[in-house]
N, C-alpha and C positions, 0 to 999 in steps of 0.2 A: 180756352185752357188757361190756368193760372201761370204756367211756366213751360219752358221748353225742356224736355228730357235730355240729360247729358249723353245717353246712348239711344240713338234713333231706332225707332221700331219696338222699343220695350217700355211701354207706358208705366208710370208710377203716379199714383194719385195723392194729392194733399189730403188731410183728414176730412175736410168737408166734402171733397170730391169722392172720397171712398165711401162716405155715407150715402151718397147718391147711388153708387154702384151696389152697395149692400142692400139698399131698398129694392133695386131692380132684381138682384139675386133672390132676396127673400120673397118678393112677389111671385117670381117664376116657380120657385120651390113650393110655395103654398098652393098655387094653382095646379101644379103637376100632381101633388099629393092628394088634392081634392078629387082628382080624376083617377086615383088609384095606382099612380106610378111610383115604383120603389127606386130609391137612390142607390147607385153603385159608383165605385171609383176603380179605374183601371190604371196600371202602371204608365209612367210617362214614356217609356221606351218600348219599341218593338223591334223584331229583326227587320232588316231591309227587305228581305224576301216577302215577309207578311205585309209591309207597308205598300209595296209596289206591285201587288198582285193585280190590282185594278186601277185603271186611270193612268194618265200621263202627267204626273206632277213630280217626277224625280228631281227636277231642277230646284224644287222648293223644299226638299227634305233635308234636315240637319242631321248629319252623321254624328255619332257619339263614340269618342275614344279617349283613353287616358293620355295625359300629357307625356307620361313616361311609362312605357311598357316594361314588363318583366325582362330581365336580361336574357338575350337569345330568342325572345318571342317576336314573331313578325307582326307588325301592325296590320289589321285587316283593311282590305280595300273596299270601301263602301260601294264602289261602282261595280265590283265584280263578286264580292262575297255576300251571298244572300243571308249568312248568319251574323253579319256585322250588325251593330245596334244603331238605331236612329230614333230621334224624338218624334212622337206621333204628330201628324199634320192635321188630323181630325179625330173625332171620337167614334165614328162609325166603324172603321176598320178594326180598331182595338176591340170594340164591342162584339163584332163578329167572332173574333178570336175567343173572347171571353165566353160567349154563348156556347161554342163548340166545346171548350175545355170544361165547362160547368154544366152542361146539359143535364147530367144525372141529378143535379141538385136544384134545378129550376122547375117551376110550374108553368106550363104553356097554356095559352099565349102568355108570354112574359112581358110585363109592362115596366119599362125602366126609364129613369131619367138620370142624367149625368151632367154635372157642371164642373169643368176642369179647364186648365190652361192647355193650349196647343201651340205648336211652333211651325212657322212657314218662312222660307227665305224669300220674302217678297220685298219689292221696293217700298219703303215706308212712305205713307201719306195718310191724310185723315181717312179713317175707315179701314185702313190696311196696316196692320202691325206684324212684327215678326214673332212676338209672343202676345197671345190674347186669350180671352176666356170665351168658351162656348157653353151653351146650355142646350143639351139634346134630349128628346124624348123619342122612344121607339117602342113598337110592339112587334114581338117576334113569335112566330108559330112554329110548331114541329110538324113538318110535312106539308102543311098548307096553312094559309092565313086568310080568312074571309075578307072580301073586298071592303066590307063595311068599316074596317079599321082605317082605311085610306080617308074615309069621310071623317071618322072620329078624330084622327090626328090633326086634320085641318081646322076643325072646330075647337079643339083644345088650345092650339096655337092662337087662334083668333081671340079666344077668351083671355089667354095670358098676356097677349100684346095689348089688348084693350084696357088691361089694369095698369099698364105702365104710363109714366108721365111723358108721353111722346106724341107727336102729331098723328093725324089719321094715317092708316097704312092700308096697303092693298096686297092680298095674297094672289099672285099670278100663277095659274095652274094650267098644266098641260098633261099629256099622257104619251109616254114613249111609244107604246104600241100603236097609237094613232099615227104618230109621225112616221115610225118605221114602216107601218102598213102602207101609208101614203107613198113614201119613197119607193117601196117595192112595186107598188101599183103603177108608178110612172117609169119604172125601169132603172132605178138607181139602187144598185145592189149593196154598195158600201154604205149602209145606213149609219153606222158609227161615224164614218167620215163626214157624212152630210150633217149629222147632228153637231159635230164639232164645229163645222162651218157656220151653221145657223146660229150656234151659241155666240158667235162673234158679231151678230147683227147690230147690236146697240153700240159696239165699239167702232166698227169700221163702215157700217151702212150697207144697204141692200146691193148697190152696184159692185162693191168690192167682194161681197159674199157671192154674188153671181159669178164673178171672175174666178174666185176660188173653186167653186163647184165645177166650172168648165175646165180650168187648167189643172187642177189637182185630182179630180175625180172623174173627168171625162164626160161631164154632163153636156147635153146639148143646150142650146139657148132656150128651147121650149121647156126642157126639164128644169132648168135653173129657175125660170120664171114661174113654173108651177109650184116649185118648193117655196119660192118667195111669197106666192099668193096664199099658200097655207099658213105661212108664218105671219101674215098680215091680219089674220082673223083674230078678233078680240071682242068678246061680249060679256056683259054682266049678267047674262042668263043663259039658258040652254039653246038659244037661237044659233049658236055656232054649229050645231049638228046639221041644220039645213044648209048653212053656208059651205061646210065642208062637202056635203053631198052634191052641191051645185057645181063643184069643180070637176065632177064626173069621173072620179077614180073609184074602182071597185077592188076591194081586197079584204079577205077575212079578218086579218089582224087589225086593219084599219077600223072595221065595224066593232071589233071587241074593245078597242081603245076608246072609240066614240062612245060606247055604251057606258064604260067605266067613268069617263070624264063627265058625262051627262049626269050620272048619279052624284058625283062629288058636288058639281055646281048647283044641282037642284037642291041638295040638302043645305048647302051653304047659303044660298039665296034666302032660304026659309029661316035659318037659325042664326046666320051672321050677315044680315043684309047690308050691302054696301061695302063689305070687307073683302070680297072675293071676286075675281074675274077669270073667265077662260081666256088664256092667252097662248096662242098656238106657236109663238116665237120662242117660248121657254124650252130649252133643250137640256141644260145641266151638262157640264163637260165631262164629269166622271162616268166611266163606262158601266159601273155596277148597277145603275138605275134601269129598271125593267118596265115600269108602268107609270103611275102618277108621279109627276115632277112639280116642285113648287119653288117659286122665288117670291120674295116679299120686299116691297119698297115702302119708304115713307113718302107720303104725298107731299110734294113741294121740296123733297130732298132726294129726288131720284138719282142725282149724280153721286150720291153716297154709295150706291150699289145695293145689292140684296142684304137685308138685315136678318133674314131667316130663309133657309132653303133646305131641300131634301127631297124625299120621295120614296117610292117602293123599290125594293131590291129582292129579287126571288132567288138569287144564286150567290150572294156574297158569302153566307155561311153555310158549310156543309161538312159532314163527317161520314166518309164512305158514301153509301147511297142515301143517307139521311140528310135531308135539306131543312134549313131553317129560314124560310122566307120572312121578311120583315118590312115595316114601313116606318119612317121617322123623319123628324124635322130638327134642324139645328139653328138656334138663335145666336147671332154674333153679339155677345154681351158687350165686349170691348168697343166694338163699332157703334153700338147704340149709346153706350155711356159717353163716348167721345163726342158724338153729335149733341147729346143732351147738354154737355158741359160747354162745348164751344159755342153753341147757339143760345146758351142760357134758357133752355126749354124748361128746366126745373132746377130747384136748388133746396139744400137742406135748411130747416128752420133755424138751426144753430150749428156751430162748428164742432161741437163735442157732445158725446152722449150725456155728459154731467148735467143734472138739473139744479143741484144745490152745492154750494161751497160752505163748509162749516168754518166760521172764522175763529181765531184764537185770541183770548184776552191776554194770555201770557203763555210763555213756553210750558209752564206747569199745568196748563189746561188742556194740553194735547190729548191726554188719556180720556178726559171727560168728553172732548170733541169727538174722539173715535167712537165713544159709546153712543152719542147722538147719531153719528153717521151709520153705525151698525143697525140701529133702530129704523132709520129711514130705508136702508138698503133691504132690510128684511121684508119691507112692504113694497119692494120693486122700484124705489126711487134712487136713481143713480146719483151718488154723493161723493164729494172729495173733501178732504180736510186741508186747511191751509198749512203750508210748510213752515211759516215763521209768524210769530206774534208781532207783526208790524202794525202801524196805525191802521185803524179801520178803513180810512179812506184809501190806503194802499191796497188793502185786501179786496176791497170793492172794485178797484181799478183792475186788479189781477183777474177777478171773476169776469168783468166786462171784457177784458182783452181775450179771455178764453172762450167767451160766448156763453158763460153760465148765467142763467136768468135770476137765481135766487141766492142770497147769502144769509146764513144762519148765525144768529148771536145768542150767546148764553152769559148773563151777567154773573157777578160773584154770589148772588143770592139764589142762583139756580133758575132764574126766570128766562124763558126762551122767547125769542122773537125772530121772525123771518122777513127779509126785505126783498121786494121785487125791484131790482136795480134798473129796470126799464121804466117803471112808472114812479119809483120813489116811495110806494106804499109799503109800510112796515106794520106787521100785526103780531099779536101774541100767538104762540104756536106750541103745541105739544108734539114731541117727536114720536109719540106712540099713535097719534091720530092724524096729524097734519098731512095734506097731500096737495101738490100742485094741481092746477086745472088739467083736464085730460089732454089738452093740446100742448101742455109743457111737460107732461110726464115723459114722453119719449120724443126723440128727433122725428120730425115729420119731413117728407120730401114733397114740396109743393110745386105743382105744375104752373109755369108762367102763364 
């Protein structure tokens, strides 16, 4: 990173860093739209009751209130008032509300992408910020959603991540039905509790997870070890099915989850080879997931945590007896960009969008210089006009300091020349036809 932020947990980028972030956002947007996803934006605030319907993250939610309330009005207590307002901590819960409220205007299955900031009260560190950008894609059905969309979502994300200037990545996929069916099959009824414990495996290790299962959920040593054996299964193909069945547990929900996960992995092995594994330790802490669950790591940067996660939710959105099942994944854009910048995995080809600086012969030539700039801009060439008619050497130094590759000169006879200040080459040019080389026309983000 170029500097330390004055307020921890709220990143701000320098111009050249922002260009890298914009490249990531544009790449994701382009990929999502190629697959038919429509963009939406939801409000930044939701009611506390809406946000805390699912999952246990109330400690991370930022409440929202005015510094000075109306005279005589009582300030809402965010802990007790479900109508108090808070900043959204993810984009899935607001999206569920959006679907319910706008169901009459949407065509289902509804394919949506959403790129917005979210807020969580976490301890700031690399990869974890209090304000950060997420990029989500979801497909939501009305009443039912065919399982093939679980497969499609994983493949779209694999394509989007492959287009970014990042190291190799791995989508680690599990299925909550598989896990819950297995836990029921070995006699552990509090499946949500077991999942929360298993979700801590990478943080605290198997021995402490086993202790949690025994002390907090009443598991026997045999049950705890069986749960850990399941979580230890990880394959790059569908051989996990035989490994699970070899554990000798029989359960209808387990078989359903095995079948679903087998379909996802089989398709991914064919269409995104080397990018997906079946990892039966993946649990996802939020309670609204009901089937496929996904976490994604950068190979060699696993300590950063998951850069993309999500899964299937069958009951998050409903309106009376009408259900809106969905499946979606969320990319942690700020986490990714932070790692790209801190490890210098990629950088912008220049620090500003500007390709050309039009120099001034005199202050009286400013109008003519603006005419030249207008002609260049009309053909998509980013152009600035110098602010003062200083010596040409100073104007060239200004362009160099800004990272602008070309300087345009017009003499008193109206003859135009353009100088590449990187090589010193200067040629005659016509503002109606001249254009820089393709690699100089726009800022490029180059992978290291």
